[in-house]
PQR file of N, CA, C, O and H, with PARSE charges and radii, in Angstrom:
ATOM      1  N   MET A   1     121.372  82.755  78.710 -0.4000 1.5000
ATOM      2  CA  MET A   1     121.100  82.406  77.326 -0.0000 2.0000
ATOM      3  C   MET A   1     119.780  81.662  77.231  0.5500 1.7000
ATOM      4  O   MET A   1     119.460  80.828  78.078 -0.5500 1.4000
ATOM      5  N   ASN A   2     119.038  81.965  76.217 -0.4000 1.5000
ATOM      6  CA  ASN A   2     117.744  81.325  76.038 -0.0000 2.0000
ATOM      7  C   ASN A   2     117.808  80.152  75.079  0.5500 1.7000
ATOM      8  O   ASN A   2     116.926  79.294  75.087 -0.5500 1.4000
ATOM      9  H   ASN A   2     119.298  82.643  75.529  0.4000 1.0000
ATOM     10  N   ASN A   3     118.820  80.108  74.269 -0.4000 1.5000
ATOM     11  CA  ASN A   3     118.900  79.109  73.223 -0.0000 2.0000
ATOM     12  C   ASN A   3     119.984  78.087  73.554  0.5500 1.7000
ATOM     13  O   ASN A   3     121.145  78.443  73.755 -0.5500 1.4000
ATOM     14  H   ASN A   3     119.536  80.805  74.262  0.4000 1.0000
ATOM     15  N   TYR A   4     119.593  76.811  73.610 -0.4000 1.5000
ATOM     16  CA  TYR A   4     120.565  75.761  73.913 -0.0000 2.0000
ATOM     17  C   TYR A   4     121.690  75.734  72.896  0.5500 1.7000
ATOM     18  O   TYR A   4     122.855  75.562  73.257 -0.5500 1.4000
ATOM     19  H   TYR A   4     118.649  76.522  73.448  0.4000 1.0000
ATOM     20  N   GLY A   5     121.351  75.901  71.638 -0.4000 1.5000
ATOM     21  CA  GLY A   5     122.363  75.879  70.583 -0.0000 2.0000
ATOM     22  C   GLY A   5     123.407  76.956  70.765  0.5500 1.7000
ATOM     23  O   GLY A   5     124.601  76.711  70.595 -0.5500 1.4000
ATOM     24  H   GLY A   5     120.405  76.041  71.345  0.4000 1.0000
ATOM     25  N   GLU A   6     122.958  78.151  71.111 -0.4000 1.5000
ATOM     26  CA  GLU A   6     123.900  79.251  71.352 -0.0000 2.0000
ATOM     27  C   GLU A   6     124.812  78.938  72.529  0.5500 1.7000
ATOM     28  O   GLU A   6     126.007  79.230  72.493 -0.5500 1.4000
ATOM     29  H   GLU A   6     121.987  78.350  71.250  0.4000 1.0000
ATOM     30  N   ALA A   7     124.243  78.343  73.567 -0.4000 1.5000
ATOM     31  CA  ALA A   7     125.031  77.996  74.759 -0.0000 2.0000
ATOM     32  C   ALA A   7     126.058  76.921  74.435  0.5500 1.7000
ATOM     33  O   ALA A   7     127.194  76.980  74.907 -0.5500 1.4000
ATOM     34  H   ALA A   7     123.272  78.106  73.596  0.4000 1.0000
ATOM     35  N   ILE A   8     125.664  75.943  73.635 -0.4000 1.5000
ATOM     36  CA  ILE A   8     126.586  74.869  73.241 -0.0000 2.0000
ATOM     37  C   ILE A   8     127.720  75.448  72.389  0.5500 1.7000
ATOM     38  O   ILE A   8     128.884  75.091  72.569 -0.5500 1.4000
ATOM     39  H   ILE A   8     124.742  75.895  73.252  0.4000 1.0000
ATOM     40  N   LYS A   9     127.372  76.338  71.468 -0.4000 1.5000
ATOM     41  CA  LYS A   9     128.388  76.982  70.625 -0.0000 2.0000
ATOM     42  C   LYS A   9     129.317  77.847  71.470  0.5500 1.7000
ATOM     43  O   LYS A   9     130.529  77.853  71.255 -0.5500 1.4000
ATOM     44  H   LYS A   9     126.426  76.628  71.321  0.4000 1.0000
ATOM     45  N   TYR A  10     128.758  78.568  72.417 -0.4000 1.5000
ATOM     46  CA  TYR A  10     129.553  79.423  73.293 -0.0000 2.0000
ATOM     47  C   TYR A  10     130.625  78.603  74.014  0.5500 1.7000
ATOM     48  O   TYR A  10     131.785  79.012  74.077 -0.5500 1.4000
ATOM     49  H   TYR A  10     127.774  78.563  72.591  0.4000 1.0000
ATOM     50  N   GLN A  11     130.235  77.441  74.560 -0.4000 1.5000
ATOM     51  CA  GLN A  11     131.196  76.606  75.288 -0.0000 2.0000
ATOM     52  C   GLN A  11     132.303  76.110  74.362  0.5500 1.7000
ATOM     53  O   GLN A  11     133.469  76.063  74.753 -0.5500 1.4000
ATOM     54  H   GLN A  11     129.293  77.108  74.509  0.4000 1.0000
ATOM     55  N   ARG A  12     131.936  75.740  73.131 -0.4000 1.5000
ATOM     56  CA  ARG A  12     132.946  75.270  72.182 -0.0000 2.0000
ATOM     57  C   ARG A  12     133.923  76.397  71.849  0.5500 1.7000
ATOM     58  O   ARG A  12     135.137  76.194  71.841 -0.5500 1.4000
ATOM     59  H   ARG A  12     130.988  75.778  72.814  0.4000 1.0000
ATOM     60  N   GLU A  13     133.389  77.569  71.577 -0.4000 1.5000
ATOM     61  CA  GLU A  13     134.246  78.696  71.244 -0.0000 2.0000
ATOM     62  C   GLU A  13     135.111  79.109  72.430  0.5500 1.7000
ATOM     63  O   GLU A  13     136.270  79.489  72.259 -0.5500 1.4000
ATOM     64  H   GLU A  13     132.403  77.733  71.584  0.4000 1.0000
ATOM     65  N   LEU A  14     134.548  79.033  73.623 -0.4000 1.5000
ATOM     66  CA  LEU A  14     135.305  79.335  74.832 -0.0000 2.0000
ATOM     67  C   LEU A  14     136.498  78.388  74.987  0.5500 1.7000
ATOM     68  O   LEU A  14     137.571  78.789  75.436 -0.5500 1.4000
ATOM     69  H   LEU A  14     133.607  78.725  73.762  0.4000 1.0000
ATOM     70  N   ALA A  15     136.286  77.122  74.605 -0.4000 1.5000
ATOM     71  CA  ALA A  15     137.362  76.128  74.666 -0.0000 2.0000
ATOM     72  C   ALA A  15     138.365  76.296  73.524  0.5500 1.7000
ATOM     73  O   ALA A  15     139.455  75.725  73.561 -0.5500 1.4000
ATOM     74  H   ALA A  15     135.414  76.796  74.240  0.4000 1.0000
ATOM     75  N   GLY A  16     137.992  77.080  72.509 -0.4000 1.5000
ATOM     76  CA  GLY A  16     138.909  77.343  71.406 -0.0000 2.0000
ATOM     77  C   GLY A  16     139.113  76.176  70.466  0.5500 1.7000
ATOM     78  O   GLY A  16     140.204  75.990  69.928 -0.5500 1.4000
ATOM     79  H   GLY A  16     137.106  77.544  72.479  0.4000 1.0000
ATOM     80  N   ILE A  17     138.057  75.381  70.264 -0.4000 1.5000
ATOM     81  CA  ILE A  17     138.183  74.236  69.357 -0.0000 2.0000
ATOM     82  C   ILE A  17     137.153  74.336  68.236  0.5500 1.7000
ATOM     83  O   ILE A  17     136.120  74.991  68.372 -0.5500 1.4000
ATOM     84  H   ILE A  17     137.171  75.532  70.702  0.4000 1.0000
ATOM     85  N   SER A  18     137.459  73.679  67.141 -0.4000 1.5000
ATOM     86  CA  SER A  18     136.565  73.678  65.992 -0.0000 2.0000
ATOM     87  C   SER A  18     135.481  72.612  66.164  0.5500 1.7000
ATOM     88  O   SER A  18     135.576  71.728  67.015 -0.5500 1.4000
ATOM     89  H   SER A  18     138.299  73.147  67.031  0.4000 1.0000
ATOM     90  N   ILE A  19     134.468  72.726  65.341 -0.4000 1.5000
ATOM     91  CA  ILE A  19     133.410  71.714  65.344 -0.0000 2.0000
ATOM     92  C   ILE A  19     133.997  70.347  65.017  0.5500 1.7000
ATOM     93  O   ILE A  19     133.630  69.349  65.637 -0.5500 1.4000
ATOM     94  H   ILE A  19     134.391  73.445  64.650  0.4000 1.0000
ATOM     95  N   LEU A  20     134.897  70.297  64.057 -0.4000 1.5000
ATOM     96  CA  LEU A  20     135.506  69.028  63.659 -0.0000 2.0000
ATOM     97  C   LEU A  20     136.302  68.407  64.807  0.5500 1.7000
ATOM     98  O   LEU A  20     136.204  67.205  65.053 -0.5500 1.4000
ATOM     99  H   LEU A  20     135.195  71.108  63.553  0.4000 1.0000
ATOM    100  N   GLU A  21     137.087  69.222  65.505 -0.4000 1.5000
ATOM    101  CA  GLU A  21     137.848  68.708  66.652 -0.0000 2.0000
ATOM    102  C   GLU A  21     136.913  68.159  67.727  0.5500 1.7000
ATOM    103  O   GLU A  21     137.145  67.077  68.266 -0.5500 1.4000
ATOM    104  H   GLU A  21     137.167  70.199  65.305  0.4000 1.0000
ATOM    105  N   LEU A  22     135.854  68.910  68.034 -0.4000 1.5000
ATOM    106  CA  LEU A  22     134.911  68.473  69.057 -0.0000 2.0000
ATOM    107  C   LEU A  22     134.228  67.181  68.654  0.5500 1.7000
ATOM    108  O   LEU A  22     134.028  66.295  69.485 -0.5500 1.4000
ATOM    109  H   LEU A  22     135.665  69.789  67.596  0.4000 1.0000
ATOM    110  N   SER A  23     133.870  67.070  67.392 -0.4000 1.5000
ATOM    111  CA  SER A  23     133.181  65.858  66.936 -0.0000 2.0000
ATOM    112  C   SER A  23     134.034  64.620  67.158  0.5500 1.7000
ATOM    113  O   SER A  23     133.526  63.566  67.542 -0.5500 1.4000
ATOM    114  H   SER A  23     134.032  67.789  66.717  0.4000 1.0000
ATOM    115  N   LYS A  24     135.334  64.753  66.915 -0.4000 1.5000
ATOM    116  CA  LYS A  24     136.249  63.624  67.128 -0.0000 2.0000
ATOM    117  C   LYS A  24     136.382  63.292  68.612  0.5500 1.7000
ATOM    118  O   LYS A  24     136.482  62.125  68.988 -0.5500 1.4000
ATOM    119  H   LYS A  24     135.746  65.610  66.604  0.4000 1.0000
ATOM    120  N   LYS A  25     136.382  64.326  69.450 -0.4000 1.5000
ATOM    121  CA  LYS A  25     136.561  64.115  70.894 -0.0000 2.0000
ATOM    122  C   LYS A  25     135.371  63.428  71.548  0.5500 1.7000
ATOM    123  O   LYS A  25     135.543  62.626  72.466 -0.5500 1.4000
ATOM    124  H   LYS A  25     136.301  65.275  69.145  0.4000 1.0000
ATOM    125  N   ILE A  26     134.143  63.743  71.073 -0.4000 1.5000
ATOM    126  CA  ILE A  26     132.964  63.182  71.747 -0.0000 2.0000
ATOM    127  C   ILE A  26     132.271  62.084  70.944  0.5500 1.7000
ATOM    128  O   ILE A  26     131.280  61.517  71.403 -0.5500 1.4000
ATOM    129  H   ILE A  26     134.003  64.394  70.327  0.4000 1.0000
ATOM    130  N   GLY A  27     132.779  61.779  69.755 -0.4000 1.5000
ATOM    131  CA  GLY A  27     132.269  60.640  68.999 -0.0000 2.0000
ATOM    132  C   GLY A  27     130.961  60.865  68.268  0.5500 1.7000
ATOM    133  O   GLY A  27     130.062  60.026  68.322 -0.5500 1.4000
ATOM    134  H   GLY A  27     133.584  62.240  69.381  0.4000 1.0000
ATOM    135  N   THR A  28     130.851  61.989  67.589 -0.4000 1.5000
ATOM    136  CA  THR A  28     129.686  62.240  66.748 -0.0000 2.0000
ATOM    137  C   THR A  28     130.170  62.973  65.501  0.5500 1.7000
ATOM    138  O   THR A  28     131.344  63.331  65.401 -0.5500 1.4000
ATOM    139  H   THR A  28     131.581  62.671  67.545  0.4000 1.0000
ATOM    140  N   SER A  29     129.277  63.191  64.566 -0.4000 1.5000
ATOM    141  CA  SER A  29     129.678  63.871  63.334 -0.0000 2.0000
ATOM    142  C   SER A  29     129.704  65.386  63.536  0.5500 1.7000
ATOM    143  O   SER A  29     129.018  65.929  64.402 -0.5500 1.4000
ATOM    144  H   SER A  29     128.324  62.900  64.647  0.4000 1.0000
ATOM    145  N   HIS A  30     130.507  66.044  62.719 -0.4000 1.5000
ATOM    146  CA  HIS A  30     130.542  67.507  62.789 -0.0000 2.0000
ATOM    147  C   HIS A  30     129.210  68.093  62.335  0.5500 1.7000
ATOM    148  O   HIS A  30     128.842  69.195  62.742 -0.5500 1.4000
ATOM    149  H   HIS A  30     131.064  65.603  62.015  0.4000 1.0000
ATOM    150  N   GLN A  31     128.485  67.355  61.488 -0.4000 1.5000
ATOM    151  CA  GLN A  31     127.159  67.810  61.062 -0.0000 2.0000
ATOM    152  C   GLN A  31     126.198  67.862  62.235  0.5500 1.7000
ATOM    153  O   GLN A  31     125.403  68.794  62.350 -0.5500 1.4000
ATOM    154  H   GLN A  31     128.784  66.460  61.157  0.4000 1.0000
ATOM    155  N   ASN A  32     126.267  66.855  63.117 -0.4000 1.5000
ATOM    156  CA  ASN A  32     125.401  66.849  64.297 -0.0000 2.0000
ATOM    157  C   ASN A  32     125.675  68.070  65.174  0.5500 1.7000
ATOM    158  O   ASN A  32     124.748  68.748  65.618 -0.5500 1.4000
ATOM    159  H   ASN A  32     126.913  66.097  63.024  0.4000 1.0000
ATOM    160  N   ILE A  33     126.935  68.338  65.414 -0.4000 1.5000
ATOM    161  CA  ILE A  33     127.281  69.474  66.264 -0.0000 2.0000
ATOM    162  C   ILE A  33     126.800  70.772  65.629  0.5500 1.7000
ATOM    163  O   ILE A  33     126.280  71.647  66.322 -0.5500 1.4000
ATOM    164  H   ILE A  33     127.689  67.787  65.054  0.4000 1.0000
ATOM    165  N   SER A  34     126.965  70.897  64.346 -0.4000 1.5000
ATOM    166  CA  SER A  34     126.497  72.088  63.642 -0.0000 2.0000
ATOM    167  C   SER A  34     124.983  72.247  63.784  0.5500 1.7000
ATOM    168  O   SER A  34     124.496  73.358  63.996 -0.5500 1.4000
ATOM    169  H   SER A  34     127.387  70.186  63.784  0.4000 1.0000
ATOM    170  N   ARG A  35     124.241  71.156  63.668 -0.4000 1.5000
ATOM    171  CA  ARG A  35     122.779  71.201  63.837 -0.0000 2.0000
ATOM    172  C   ARG A  35     122.409  71.590  65.258  0.5500 1.7000
ATOM    173  O   ARG A  35     121.466  72.355  65.462 -0.5500 1.4000
ATOM    174  H   ARG A  35     124.636  70.254  63.496  0.4000 1.0000
ATOM    175  N   TRP A  36     123.134  71.079  66.241 -0.4000 1.5000
ATOM    176  CA  TRP A  36     122.861  71.437  67.638 -0.0000 2.0000
ATOM    177  C   TRP A  36     123.065  72.937  67.830  0.5500 1.7000
ATOM    178  O   TRP A  36     122.232  73.618  68.429 -0.5500 1.4000
ATOM    179  H   TRP A  36     123.900  70.457  66.076  0.4000 1.0000
ATOM    180  N   GLU A  37     124.181  73.439  67.314 -0.4000 1.5000
ATOM    181  CA  GLU A  37     124.516  74.851  67.512 -0.0000 2.0000
ATOM    182  C   GLU A  37     123.541  75.779  66.805  0.5500 1.7000
ATOM    183  O   GLU A  37     123.295  76.890  67.273 -0.5500 1.4000
ATOM    184  H   GLU A  37     124.857  72.886  66.828  0.4000 1.0000
ATOM    185  N   ARG A  38     122.984  75.339  65.687 -0.4000 1.5000
ATOM    186  CA  ARG A  38     121.996  76.153  64.971 -0.0000 2.0000
ATOM    187  C   ARG A  38     120.599  76.006  65.557  0.5500 1.7000
ATOM    188  O   ARG A  38     119.671  76.701  65.142 -0.5500 1.4000
ATOM    189  H   ARG A  38     123.184  74.436  65.306  0.4000 1.0000
ATOM    190  N   GLY A  39     120.449  75.104  66.519 -0.4000 1.5000
ATOM    191  CA  GLY A  39     119.156  74.904  67.156 -0.0000 2.0000
ATOM    192  C   GLY A  39     118.182  74.081  66.332  0.5500 1.7000
ATOM    193  O   GLY A  39     116.983  74.077  66.607 -0.5500 1.4000
ATOM    194  H   GLY A  39     121.203  74.539  66.856  0.4000 1.0000
ATOM    195  N   GLU A  40     118.688  73.386  65.325 -0.4000 1.5000
ATOM    196  CA  GLU A  40     117.835  72.554  64.474 -0.0000 2.0000
ATOM    197  C   GLU A  40     117.469  71.242  65.158  0.5500 1.7000
ATOM    198  O   GLU A  40     116.383  70.699  64.958 -0.5500 1.4000
ATOM    199  H   GLU A  40     119.663  73.389  65.101  0.4000 1.0000
ATOM    200  N   VAL A  41     118.398  70.746  65.968 -0.4000 1.5000
ATOM    201  CA  VAL A  41     118.237  69.457  66.650 -0.0000 2.0000
ATOM    202  C   VAL A  41     118.755  69.620  68.071  0.5500 1.7000
ATOM    203  O   VAL A  41     119.742  70.319  68.300 -0.5500 1.4000
ATOM    204  H   VAL A  41     119.281  71.187  66.131  0.4000 1.0000
ATOM    205  N   THR A  42     118.102  68.988  69.006 -0.4000 1.5000
ATOM    206  CA  THR A  42     118.578  68.984  70.392 -0.0000 2.0000
ATOM    207  C   THR A  42     119.390  67.715  70.618  0.5500 1.7000
ATOM    208  O   THR A  42     118.919  66.625  70.293 -0.5500 1.4000
ATOM    209  H   THR A  42     117.300  68.420  68.819  0.4000 1.0000
ATOM    210  N   PRO A  43     120.592  67.826  71.164 -0.5600 1.5000
ATOM    211  CA  PRO A  43     121.388  66.624  71.404  0.2800 2.0000
ATOM    212  C   PRO A  43     120.739  65.741  72.466  0.5500 1.7000
ATOM    213  O   PRO A  43     120.034  66.226  73.351 -0.5500 1.4000
ATOM    214  N   SER A  44     120.985  64.455  72.365 -0.4000 1.5000
ATOM    215  CA  SER A  44     120.476  63.522  73.374 -0.0000 2.0000
ATOM    216  C   SER A  44     121.132  63.829  74.711  0.5500 1.7000
ATOM    217  O   SER A  44     122.173  64.483  74.772 -0.5500 1.4000
ATOM    218  H   SER A  44     121.558  64.061  71.646  0.4000 1.0000
ATOM    219  N   ILE A  45     120.522  63.357  75.760 -0.4000 1.5000
ATOM    220  CA  ILE A  45     121.092  63.566  77.095 -0.0000 2.0000
ATOM    221  C   ILE A  45     122.480  62.927  77.188  0.5500 1.7000
ATOM    222  O   ILE A  45     123.353  63.442  77.886 -0.5500 1.4000
ATOM    223  H   ILE A  45     119.676  62.825  75.710  0.4000 1.0000
ATOM    224  N   ASP A  46     122.685  61.820  76.496 -0.4000 1.5000
ATOM    225  CA  ASP A  46     123.999  61.176  76.506 -0.0000 2.0000
ATOM    226  C   ASP A  46     125.073  62.109  75.945  0.5500 1.7000
ATOM    227  O   ASP A  46     126.167  62.211  76.499 -0.5500 1.4000
ATOM    228  H   ASP A  46     121.976  61.401  75.929  0.4000 1.0000
ATOM    229  N   PHE A  47     124.750  62.789  74.841 -0.4000 1.5000
ATOM    230  CA  PHE A  47     125.727  63.714  74.283 -0.0000 2.0000
ATOM    231  C   PHE A  47     125.860  64.975  75.122  0.5500 1.7000
ATOM    232  O   PHE A  47     126.937  65.569  75.175 -0.5500 1.4000
ATOM    233  H   PHE A  47     123.860  62.706  74.391  0.4000 1.0000
ATOM    234  N   CYS A  48     124.797  65.389  75.770 -0.4000 1.5000
ATOM    235  CA  CYS A  48     124.904  66.533  76.684 -0.0000 2.0000
ATOM    236  C   CYS A  48     125.862  66.205  77.815  0.5500 1.7000
ATOM    237  O   CYS A  48     126.675  67.045  78.201 -0.5500 1.4000
ATOM    238  H   CYS A  48     123.922  64.907  75.727  0.4000 1.0000
ATOM    239  N   VAL A  49     125.775  65.003  78.347 -0.4000 1.5000
ATOM    240  CA  VAL A  49     126.688  64.571  79.410 -0.0000 2.0000
ATOM    241  C   VAL A  49     128.119  64.525  78.879  0.5500 1.7000
ATOM    242  O   VAL A  49     129.047  64.963  79.560 -0.5500 1.4000
ATOM    243  H   VAL A  49     125.114  64.321  78.033  0.4000 1.0000
ATOM    244  N   LYS A  50     128.306  63.992  77.659 -0.4000 1.5000
ATOM    245  CA  LYS A  50     129.648  63.953  77.070 -0.0000 2.0000
ATOM    246  C   LYS A  50     130.214  65.360  76.908  0.5500 1.7000
ATOM    247  O   LYS A  50     131.382  65.605  77.213 -0.5500 1.4000
ATOM    248  H   LYS A  50     127.553  63.636  77.106  0.4000 1.0000
ATOM    249  N   LEU A  51     129.383  66.282  76.429 -0.4000 1.5000
ATOM    250  CA  LEU A  51     129.831  67.661  76.254 -0.0000 2.0000
ATOM    251  C   LEU A  51     130.204  68.291  77.593  0.5500 1.7000
ATOM    252  O   LEU A  51     131.262  68.907  77.719 -0.5500 1.4000
ATOM    253  H   LEU A  51     128.434  66.083  76.182  0.4000 1.0000
ATOM    254  N   ALA A  52     129.338  68.137  78.589 -0.4000 1.5000
ATOM    255  CA  ALA A  52     129.600  68.710  79.907 -0.0000 2.0000
ATOM    256  C   ALA A  52     130.878  68.125  80.510  0.5500 1.7000
ATOM    257  O   ALA A  52     131.690  68.853  81.082 -0.5500 1.4000
ATOM    258  H   ALA A  52     128.479  67.637  78.487  0.4000 1.0000
ATOM    259  N   ASN A  53     131.049  66.827  80.381 -0.4000 1.5000
ATOM    260  CA  ASN A  53     132.265  66.189  80.896 -0.0000 2.0000
ATOM    261  C   ASN A  53     133.502  66.696  80.155  0.5500 1.7000
ATOM    262  O   ASN A  53     134.532  66.974  80.771 -0.5500 1.4000
ATOM    263  H   ASN A  53     130.389  66.236  79.917  0.4000 1.0000
ATOM    264  N   PHE A  54     133.396  66.813  78.850 -0.4000 1.5000
ATOM    265  CA  PHE A  54     134.525  67.291  78.052 -0.0000 2.0000
ATOM    266  C   PHE A  54     134.949  68.693  78.493  0.5500 1.7000
ATOM    267  O   PHE A  54     136.140  68.972  78.632 -0.5500 1.4000
ATOM    268  H   PHE A  54     132.560  66.587  78.350  0.4000 1.0000
ATOM    269  N   TYR A  55     133.979  69.563  78.709 -0.4000 1.5000
ATOM    270  CA  TYR A  55     134.277  70.944  79.107 -0.0000 2.0000
ATOM    271  C   TYR A  55     134.536  71.090  80.606  0.5500 1.7000
ATOM    272  O   TYR A  55     135.020  72.130  81.051 -0.5500 1.4000
ATOM    273  H   TYR A  55     133.011  69.337  78.596  0.4000 1.0000
ATOM    274  N   GLY A  56     134.215  70.050  81.392 -0.4000 1.5000
ATOM    275  CA  GLY A  56     134.405  70.128  82.843 -0.0000 2.0000
ATOM    276  C   GLY A  56     133.408  71.056  83.512  0.5500 1.7000
ATOM    277  O   GLY A  56     133.743  71.771  84.456 -0.5500 1.4000
ATOM    278  H   GLY A  56     133.822  69.205  81.031  0.4000 1.0000
ATOM    279  N   ILE A  57     132.166  71.036  83.007 -0.4000 1.5000
ATOM    280  CA  ILE A  57     131.113  71.902  83.533 -0.0000 2.0000
ATOM    281  C   ILE A  57     129.868  71.080  83.839  0.5500 1.7000
ATOM    282  O   ILE A  57     129.786  69.905  83.482 -0.5500 1.4000
ATOM    283  H   ILE A  57     131.894  70.455  82.240  0.4000 1.0000
ATOM    284  N   SER A  58     128.906  71.706  84.499 -0.4000 1.5000
ATOM    285  CA  SER A  58     127.641  71.032  84.790 -0.0000 2.0000
ATOM    286  C   SER A  58     126.731  71.094  83.563  0.5500 1.7000
ATOM    287  O   SER A  58     126.967  71.874  82.640 -0.5500 1.4000
ATOM    288  H   SER A  58     128.973  72.660  84.789  0.4000 1.0000
ATOM    289  N   LEU A  59     125.701  70.270  83.568 -0.4000 1.5000
ATOM    290  CA  LEU A  59     124.715  70.330  82.496 -0.0000 2.0000
ATOM    291  C   LEU A  59     124.019  71.682  82.474  0.5500 1.7000
ATOM    292  O   LEU A  59     123.710  72.202  81.402 -0.5500 1.4000
ATOM    293  H   LEU A  59     125.510  69.637  84.317  0.4000 1.0000
ATOM    294  N   ASP A  60     123.770  72.255  83.639 -0.4000 1.5000
ATOM    295  CA  ASP A  60     123.164  73.587  83.694 -0.0000 2.0000
ATOM    296  C   ASP A  60     124.042  74.616  82.985  0.5500 1.7000
ATOM    297  O   ASP A  60     123.551  75.444  82.218 -0.5500 1.4000
ATOM    298  H   ASP A  60     124.021  71.833  84.510  0.4000 1.0000
ATOM    299  N   GLU A  61     125.334  74.552  83.248 -0.4000 1.5000
ATOM    300  CA  GLU A  61     126.252  75.484  82.587 -0.0000 2.0000
ATOM    301  C   GLU A  61     126.283  75.243  81.077  0.5500 1.7000
ATOM    302  O   GLU A  61     126.345  76.189  80.291 -0.5500 1.4000
ATOM    303  H   GLU A  61     125.733  73.880  83.872  0.4000 1.0000
ATOM    304  N   LEU A  62     126.240  73.982  80.682 -0.4000 1.5000
ATOM    305  CA  LEU A  62     126.279  73.638  79.266 -0.0000 2.0000
ATOM    306  C   LEU A  62     125.149  74.297  78.493  0.5500 1.7000
ATOM    307  O   LEU A  62     125.356  74.796  77.387 -0.5500 1.4000
ATOM    308  H   LEU A  62     126.189  73.214  81.320  0.4000 1.0000
ATOM    309  N   ILE A  63     123.961  74.299  79.069 -0.4000 1.5000
ATOM    310  CA  ILE A  63     122.812  74.845  78.340 -0.0000 2.0000
ATOM    311  C   ILE A  63     122.546  76.314  78.666  0.5500 1.7000
ATOM    312  O   ILE A  63     121.554  76.889  78.217 -0.5500 1.4000
ATOM    313  H   ILE A  63     123.793  73.893  79.968  0.4000 1.0000
ATOM    314  N   GLY A  64     123.443  76.916  79.452 -0.4000 1.5000
ATOM    315  CA  GLY A  64     123.315  78.335  79.747 -0.0000 2.0000
ATOM    316  C   GLY A  64     122.253  78.662  80.765  0.5500 1.7000
ATOM    317  O   GLY A  64     121.736  79.779  80.790 -0.5500 1.4000
ATOM    318  H   GLY A  64     124.249  76.449  79.816  0.4000 1.0000
ATOM    319  N   ARG A  65     121.919  77.695  81.610 -0.4000 1.5000
ATOM    320  CA  ARG A  65     120.886  77.915  82.622 -0.0000 2.0000
ATOM    321  C   ARG A  65     121.489  78.577  83.846  0.5500 1.7000
ATOM    322  O   ARG A  65     122.492  78.115  84.392 -0.5500 1.4000
ATOM    323  H   ARG A  65     122.339  76.788  81.590  0.4000 1.0000
ATOM    324  N   ASP A  66     120.866  79.658  84.266 -0.4000 1.5000
ATOM    325  CA  ASP A  66     121.271  80.319  85.492 -0.0000 2.0000
ATOM    326  C   ASP A  66     120.522  79.677  86.639  0.5500 1.7000
ATOM    327  O   ASP A  66     119.296  79.576  86.599 -0.5500 1.4000
ATOM    328  H   ASP A  66     120.052  80.033  83.823  0.4000 1.0000
ATOM    329  N   ILE A  67     121.228  79.248  87.643 -0.4000 1.5000
ATOM    330  CA  ILE A  67     120.604  78.623  88.795 -0.0000 2.0000
ATOM    331  C   ILE A  67     120.219  79.711  89.794  0.5500 1.7000
ATOM    332  O   ILE A  67     121.075  80.460  90.265 -0.5500 1.4000
ATOM    333  H   ILE A  67     122.224  79.330  87.675  0.4000 1.0000
ATOM    334  N   LYS A  68     118.964  79.790  90.106 -0.4000 1.5000
ATOM    335  CA  LYS A  68     118.458  80.786  91.055 -0.0000 2.0000
ATOM    336  C   LYS A  68     118.357  80.155  92.437  0.5500 1.7000
ATOM    337  O   LYS A  68     117.870  79.034  92.582 -0.5500 1.4000
ATOM    338  H   LYS A  68     118.269  79.181  89.723  0.4000 1.0000
ATOM    339  N   THR A  69     118.811  80.867  93.430 -0.4000 1.5000
ATOM    340  CA  THR A  69     118.674  80.375  94.793 -0.0000 2.0000
ATOM    341  C   THR A  69     117.369  80.925  95.367  0.5500 1.7000
ATOM    342  O   THR A  69     117.005  82.068  95.093 -0.5500 1.4000
ATOM    343  H   THR A  69     119.206  81.778  93.312  0.4000 1.0000
ATOM    344  N   PRO A  70     116.662  80.113  96.166 -0.5600 1.5000
ATOM    345  CA  PRO A  70     115.413  80.583  96.763  0.2800 2.0000
ATOM    346  C   PRO A  70     115.660  81.765  97.696  0.5500 1.7000
ATOM    347  O   PRO A  70     116.679  81.832  98.383 -0.5500 1.4000
ATOM    348  N   SER A  71     114.719  82.682  97.705 -0.4000 1.5000
ATOM    349  CA  SER A  71     114.860  83.875  98.569 -0.0000 2.0000
ATOM    350  C   SER A  71     114.459  83.561  99.982  0.5500 1.7000
ATOM    351  O   SER A  71     114.512  84.435 100.847 -0.5500 1.4000
ATOM    352  H   SER A  71     113.890  82.627  97.147  0.4000 1.0000
TER
END
């Protein structure tokens, strides 16, 4: 994925929760999450860590980054 917002939305949808539910779980407004998912605003590193911890994934996975191994 090239877009952080799309990757963040993908993880939320994969978990099967609404924006409102997620906002309550990580302590931010549903408006913030909506802005992140639309790519209007980038979440702070603190919220990225909260999201990754909530989903049980790495920060790389959260933003849709594929880790390449050296050849």
